C-alpha positions in Angstrom: 58.6 -4.2 -12.6 61.3 -2.6 -10.5 60.6 -1.4 -6.9 62.5 1.8 -6.1 63.2 3.9 -3.0 62.2 7.6 -3.1 65.8 8.7 -3.6 66.3 6.2 -6.5 63.0 7.3 -8.1 64.0 11.0 -7.9 67.5 10.2 -9.2 66.1 8.7 -12.4 63.6 11.6 -12.9 66.0 14.4 -12.4 68.9 12.9 -14.3 67.7 14.6 -17.4 68.4 17.5 -19.7 64.9 18.8 -20.4 61.7 18.8 -18.4 58.9 18.5 -21.0 55.8 18.8 -18.7 55.3 19.4 -15.0 52.4 18.7 -12.8 50.5 21.8 -11.7 51.3 21.3 -8.1 54.1 23.8 -7.2 57.4 22.1 -6.5 56.2 18.6 -7.4 58.2 16.4 -9.7 57.5 16.5 -13.5 55.2 14.1 -15.4 57.3 13.9 -18.6 61.0 14.3 -18.9 63.6 13.4 -21.5 67.3 13.1 -22.0 69.4 12.5 -25.1 67.8 9.2 -26.1 64.9 8.5 -23.7 61.6 9.7 -22.5 60.4 9.1 -18.9 56.7 9.3 -18.0 55.7 9.6 -14.4 52.3 8.3 -13.3 50.9 9.5 -10.0 48.2 7.4 -8.4 44.8 9.1 -8.5 43.4 9.9 -5.0 39.7 9.2 -6.0 38.4 6.2 -4.1 36.5 4.8 -7.1 39.3 5.5 -9.6 40.1 2.5 -11.9 43.8 3.5 -11.2 43.4 1.6 -7.9 42.5 -1.6 -9.7 44.9 -1.3 -12.6 47.5 1.6 -12.6 47.7 3.7 -15.8 51.4 2.9 -15.9 50.6 -0.8 -16.2 48.1 -0.1 -18.9 50.7 1.9 -20.8 53.2 -0.9 -20.4 50.9 -3.7 -21.5 49.5 -1.6 -24.4 53.0 -0.9 -25.7 53.8 -4.6 -25.8 50.5 -5.5 -27.5 50.8 -2.8 -30.1 54.3 -3.8 -31.0 53.1 -7.5 -31.2 50.4 -6.3 -33.6 53.0 -4.7 -35.9 52.4 -1.1 -34.9 55.1 1.4 -34.0 54.9 2.1 -30.2 57.2 3.0 -27.4 60.0 0.4 -26.7 60.1 0.3 -22.9 63.5 -0.1 -21.2 62.3 0.4 -17.6 59.1 0.0 -15.7 59.3 0.9 -12.0 57.2 1.9 -9.0 57.8 3.8 -5.8 55.4 2.9 -3.0 56.5 5.8 -0.8 55.6 8.3 -3.5 52.6 6.3 -4.8 54.0 6.7 -8.3 55.2 4.7 -11.3 57.6 5.6 -14.0 58.1 4.2 -17.5 61.3 4.9 -19.5 61.3 4.3 -23.2 63.4 5.1 -26.3 62.8 8.5 -27.7 60.9 8.5 -31.0 62.4 11.0 -33.4 60.3 13.0 -35.8 57.4 15.5 -35.4 53.8 15.1 -34.5 51.5 15.1 -37.5 49.5 18.1 -36.4 52.6 20.3 -36.6 53.7 18.8 -39.9 50.3 19.2 -41.6 49.9 22.7 -40.3 53.0 23.6 -42.4 52.0 21.6 -45.5 48.8 19.5 -45.8 50.6 16.7 -47.8 47.9 14.5 -49.3 50.3 11.4 -49.2 50.7 11.8 -45.5 47.0 12.3 -44.9 46.3 9.1 -46.8 48.8 7.3 -44.7 47.1 8.6 -41.5 43.7 7.4 -42.7 45.0 4.0 -43.8 46.7 3.7 -40.4 43.5 4.4 -38.5 41.6 1.9 -40.7 44.3 -0.7 -40.0 44.0 -0.2 -36.2 40.2 -0.8 -36.6 40.7 -3.9 -38.8 43.0 -5.4 -36.1 40.5 -4.6 -33.3 42.4 -1.7 -31.8 40.2 1.1 -30.3 42.6 4.0 -29.6 40.3 6.4 -27.8 42.7 9.3 -27.4 43.9 9.3 -31.0 44.4 12.7 -32.6 47.0 14.3 -34.9 49.0 15.6 -32.0 49.8 12.1 -30.6 50.9 10.5 -33.8 54.6 10.9 -34.7 55.8 10.9 -38.3 59.2 9.4 -38.8 60.8 7.8 -41.9 57.4 7.8 -43.6 55.8 5.7 -40.8 53.4 6.6 -38.0 54.4 6.0 -34.4 51.9 6.0 -31.4 53.0 7.7 -28.2 50.1 8.4 -25.8 48.8 4.9 -25.5 47.3 4.6 -22.0 43.7 4.5 -23.2 43.6 1.7 -25.7 41.3 -1.3 -26.0 42.0 -4.5 -27.9 39.2 -6.6 -29.4 39.6 -10.2 -30.7 38.0 -9.1 -34.0 37.7 -6.1 -36.3 35.8 -3.2 -34.7 32.1 -3.1 -35.3 30.6 -0.1 -37.2 29.4 1.6 -34.1 32.9 1.3 -32.5 34.5 2.7 -35.6 31.9 5.5 -35.6 32.7 6.4 -32.0 36.4 6.4 -32.6 36.2 8.4 -35.9 33.8 10.9 -34.2 36.5 11.5 -31.5 39.0 12.2 -34.2 36.7 14.6 -36.1 35.6 16.4 -32.9 39.0 17.1 -31.5 39.1 20.9 -31.3 42.6 21.3 -32.5 42.0 19.2 -35.6 38.4 20.1 -36.5 39.3 22.8 -39.0 41.8 20.5 -40.7 39.3 17.6 -41.2 36.5 20.0 -42.1 38.6 21.2 -45.0 39.6 17.7 -46.0 35.9 16.6 -45.8 34.4 13.5 -44.3 33.5 12.0 -47.7 37.2 12.1 -48.9 38.2 10.6 -45.5 35.8 7.7 -45.8 36.7 7.0 -49.4 40.3 6.4 -48.4 39.3 4.7 -45.1 37.2 2.0 -46.8 40.0 1.2 -49.2 41.8 -0.4 -46.3 38.8 -2.4 -45.0 39.3 -6.2 -45.4 35.8 -6.7 -46.7 34.0 -7.1 -50.0 33.3 -4.1 -52.1 29.6 -4.4 -51.3 30.2 -4.4 -47.5 32.6 -1.4 -47.8 29.9 0.5 -49.6 27.3 -0.3 -46.9 29.8 0.9 -44.2 30.6 4.1 -46.2 26.9 5.1 -46.5 26.0 4.1 -42.9 28.8 6.2 -41.5 27.9 9.2 -43.7 24.3 8.9 -42.5 25.4 8.7 -38.8 27.5 11.8 -39.3 24.9 13.8 -41.1 24.7 17.2 -39.5 27.8 16.7 -37.4 31.5 17.6 -38.0 33.2 17.5 -40.2 
């Protein structure tokens, strides 16, 4: 990790063509910026005394998660710079821009069944490899060259085994309960989702059927 002065930190941030997202504080530097071929994310240290950010900064989590996901064979940000500025209590991560569009935008135009199946198989593969991606939703999955790319990867947990049923349930419930995606998944239906999901499970047909019915039972009366 590079250690930067305030002037060097600001020079990297403002040497851009487009500010994607600013912090709400007036006059403060942006949180996400981009240039022709790179994205820069700025992570400010949280002021809360009991924040986990004091133990392990979110920028470090992002950096480590990117490396692990790539090692697992998933498409994730390829980081070219990881730096901190003690004076500003901030970190930055620079990575290669991922071309393509987010899947929420793509599916809003045309709910392509082939793409939907790819999403569900992708989620199942994450779970099979022990990856619990808490903040997963259609808006932070990028579709490029018929492949899915992960972008917002700060909140990811890695297990040394496939996720248990209750872990899968928690993760899938988060996907179904996302307000911006609820209507889409309600229209697609949970039953169709699980039929495709269980196809990717590396278990016997008997165990897949048990998982399918247990998850349906857990979601009875809930969305979608």
